[in-house]
BATORTI-201850 format. One record per residue (C-alpha): residue in one letter; x, y, z. Coordinates in steps of 0.2 Angstrom, whole numbers, plus 5000, padded with zeros to 4 digits. Each point is the difference from the previous one (the first is absolute). Example, Ala and Ser with C-alpha at 12.3 -4.5 7.8 and 13.67 -1.06 7.14 Angstrom:
# residues 2
A506249785039
S500650174997
This chain:
# residues 454
M523847684613
R500050075018
S499050154995
E498649894994
M499849915016
P499250155010
M498850024985
R499549825000
L499750015019
L498950154998
R499049924986
L499849855011
R499450105015
S498850104990
A499349854992
A499749915016
P498250005005
A499550115015
V499549925016
P498250025002
A499450085016
A499249905013
P498149984999
E499850075017
A501050164996
R499050034984
A498349975009
A500650135014
L500550134987
S498349974990
R499050035016
A501050155005
G499850074982
L498149965001
L499850095017
S501050154994
R498850024984
L498449975010
M500650135014
P499250174996
R501350144996
R499050145007
V500150035019
R498250065000
V499449844993
R501049905012
L499350105015
T498349984994
L500149814998
L500850005017
Y498650105008
G498749884992
L500949845005
L500150065018
F498250045000
V499549844992
V501049905013
S499450105015
G498249994994
A500249814997
I500749985018
L498650105007
L498649914992
T500849835005
I500150055018
T498250064999
Y499449844992
L500949895012
L499250105015
V498349994993
N500149824995
R500649955017
P499049855006
S498750065013
N499249915014
T498349994992
V498549995013
L498549894995
V498350045009
S498649875000
R498350035008
R499149845006
G498749975012
G500550015018
S500549845009
G499150055015
S501550015011
P500250165010
G500950144990
D499749924983
A499250134988
G500249904984
V501450104993
H501749914998
M501750084994
Y501349894993
T501850034993
R500649924984
D500949875010
Q498649975012
V498549974989
P499149835006
G499549874987
S498250015006
I499550174993
D499050004985
S500550014981
F499450184999
A501450065012
H501349914989
E499350084984
Q500150175008
Q501849975005
Q500549954982
Q499150154993
A501050115011
V501649924995
R499650024981
Q499450185003
H501750045008
A501049924986
A499050104987
E500250165009
M501949975001
Q500149974982
H499050154996
L501250105012
L501549934991
T499350054983
Q499550175004
S501750035009
G500949944984
I499050124989
A500350145013
L501949965000
A500150014981
I499150164999
M501150085014
T501649934991
V499550104984
I499750155011
A501749975009
I500949994984
G499350164994
L500450095016
G501749935000
W500350074983
L499550175006
V501049995017
A501549944990
G499950144988
R499850125015
V501549935009
L501150004984
R499550184995
P501550085009
L501249874993
R499450054982
T500250185004
I501849975007
T500449894984
T499350134988
T501050145009
V501649915001
Q499949954981
R499850184996
I501550065010
S501650004990
A501750105001
H499150164994
N498750005014
V500849905014
H499550145011
E498249945000
R499449905015
L498549895004
A499450105015
V498749875005
E498850065013
G499149895012
P500249905016
G501749935004
D499749834994
E501249884989
L499550094984
K500450175007
D501749935006
L500349934983
A499750174992
D501150095012
T501449874997
V499850034981
D500150195003
G501649985010
L500749894987
L499650144987
G500850135011
R501649905001
L500049974981
E499750194997
A501550045011
A501049874992
L499650064982
D500350185005
S501749955008
H500449904984
K499650154989
R501150125010
F501449875000
V499949984981
A499950194997
N501550035012
A501049864992
A499750064983
H500550175005
E501649945009
L500549904984
R499550134988
T501150145008
P501749914997
L499549944983
T499650184995
V501750055007
E500949864991
H499150044983
A500650195002
L501849945004
L500049894984
E499250134990
E501350135006
S501449894995
L499349974983
I499650184996
D501650085007
R501250004985
E501450075011
A499949875013
T501649945007
V500549845009
D499950085017
S498250054996
F499649834994
R500849925016
S499050125011
N498349964991
F500449815001
E500450025019
R498350085003
L499249874989
L500849865011
T499450095016
L498250014993
S500149824995
E500649945017
Q498650105008
Q498749924989
A500749835004
R499950045019
L498250064997
L499549844990
E500849895014
S499150095013
L498349984990
L500449814999
T500449995018
L498450095005
S498949894989
G500849845006
S499850055019
E498250044997
R499749824994
G500549935017
L501349885005
D500449844990
R501149935014
R500550045018
E501649955008
P500850035017
L500950175000
D501050105013
L499550184997
A501650065008
E501149914988
L499150074985
T500150185007
D501949985004
T500249954981
V499050154994
V500950125012
L501749934995
G499650024981
S499550185002
R501650065009
Q500750084984
E498450094996
A499850065018
V501850074999
R499650084983
R498550095006
G500850055017
V498749915010
R500549905016
V499149835002
E499849935018
P499549825001
H499349925016
I499849824995
E499149885011
P499449824995
A498350004991
F499549834994
M498549994988
W499349904985
G500050084982
D500850034983
D501850055003
A500250104983
L498450105004
V500450035018
E501850064995
R499250114987
L498950085013
V501450045012
A501050074985
N498650114995
L499850075017
L501850035002
D500150084982
N498550115004
A500850065016
M501650044992
G499350084985
Y498850125009
N501250065014
A500950155006
P501850054997
D501149915013
G498449915006
W499849825007
V499049844998
T499649885014
V499649824995
V499449895015
T499449824999
G499449895014
A498549915008
R498650085010
N498249955003
G500049844989
R500750104986
A501750004991
F500250184995
V501250124990
R499950185004
V500850134989
S500150195006
N500950144991
T500250195001
G499450104985
P498750134995
Q498450035009
I498649894995
P498250055004
P499249865011
A498549994989
G501149974985
V500949855007
G498749874993
R500150084983
L501949954999
F499649824999
E498950024984
P500949974983
F501050144992
Q499850115016
R501550105005
L500450155011
G500550094985
R499249994983
T501749974990
A500949844998
D501750074996
N500749905015
G499549844993
H498549975011
H498449964991
G498950005016
L499849815000
G501149955014
L498850025015
S498649934989
I501049844997
V500350005019
R498250005004
S499649864987
I501449895007
A499450035017
T498249954995
A500649854992
H500949945016
D498550045011
A501150145008
T499450165009
L500750164993
N500150165011
A500750174994
H500050175008
A500950164997
R501350065012
P499750175007
Q501850064996
G499849944983
G500249834992
L499049845000
V499949845012
V499449844991
E499749845010
V499549834992
G499549865012
F500149824993
P499249855009
L501349935011
R500649824999
T500849895013
P501949984995
A500549834995
P501549935011
P501750014992
L500849844993
P501249915011
H501650064991
Q499450185000
S500250135014
A498750125005
E500850144990
Q500249904984
A498249955001
G499450185002
M499349965017
P500150125015
T501649985010
S500250015019
D499950185000
G498350004991
R500750074984
A500249924983
H501649994991
S500150154988
P501450054989
L499350185001
G500250055018
H500650184995
S499350154992
I500450044982
């Protein structure tokens, strides 16, 4: 019975009549639809109509002004010749304005005045008719000229559109290369050329990345296949040989897992940040350095942290991964009995972390190449490095609007510094001390559990 109630409610709702829309809303939608259907779809037609409309309006205004100036009431002069009155200076010719005509003049003068008024009205009517005909003729000519001018103006746009439609992933190297004055159309073409250049660089980088990733994944798969095939073919295999092969397979599987994790991190960091939260770079660096103590001892590398407060906004997981990659890269490419220095602090409005290490000589021109995916000092990945650590560092720094500087040490090794936008630290809670809140103490240093060298 209960299960039937929702179905009945659903049927009642579906059977209920829809509330009709308001007449004003329907009328507005109808007018909007009519205007959209009447509006020409071609830019050339719209420009032609615009040119023609502007000419008609301008011509009508000009004719109206001319008509009003010509039809302006004039101070008409009436001349009447009569016999002299005999008084001195009276020659028999009298001049009267329209407002000063005496009633004693003869009817001939009044008739001449009325005839002049009728002639002026006829001339104005003739002027109005001829002007209208001239305006109509010039409107047709203006529309034709507007059509030609609009086509001439839009010709570069048609060229740009045709070229862009022809460009694909196979010929993305082509450019518009529009020549002419440096106007808006030239700026548009140059902007499109710049966009095509960035797309070409991105496509090339993507192709190299896919090829390198396929190579990195194919190599361990080939080795795994060979190990499995060896175990199956060898009829005299022992438990120790199986165990040895399985250990190698497990190592290869762990390397592939790290590679896939690095690829996912690289892809996620290049998408940008979904959230930002207040962070203390010194605290994250302390955690990373503390976690790498055993690895540093195993490699025989001495890690020297110099931790100062560095407050910033960012993603704690990505920033921690950035510091971990810098430290792992510095320990992995190092010299026997070498050292790694990790420094954090604030300088010039930036919260920075700097990692320096001893190691092999690096050509200064090759430092930038190390931040590309799958680039290593050596071409082998036997040490578990796939050449993605520094490329992930660069992607995370870009996602945080951070600066990235790197240079080779003359004695060998590398110095990498990442500077994040600095934030003002929030005050600690009332029940917290400065050390508990990660704030600077009276001596200017932050509380750090790693105040010694490893």
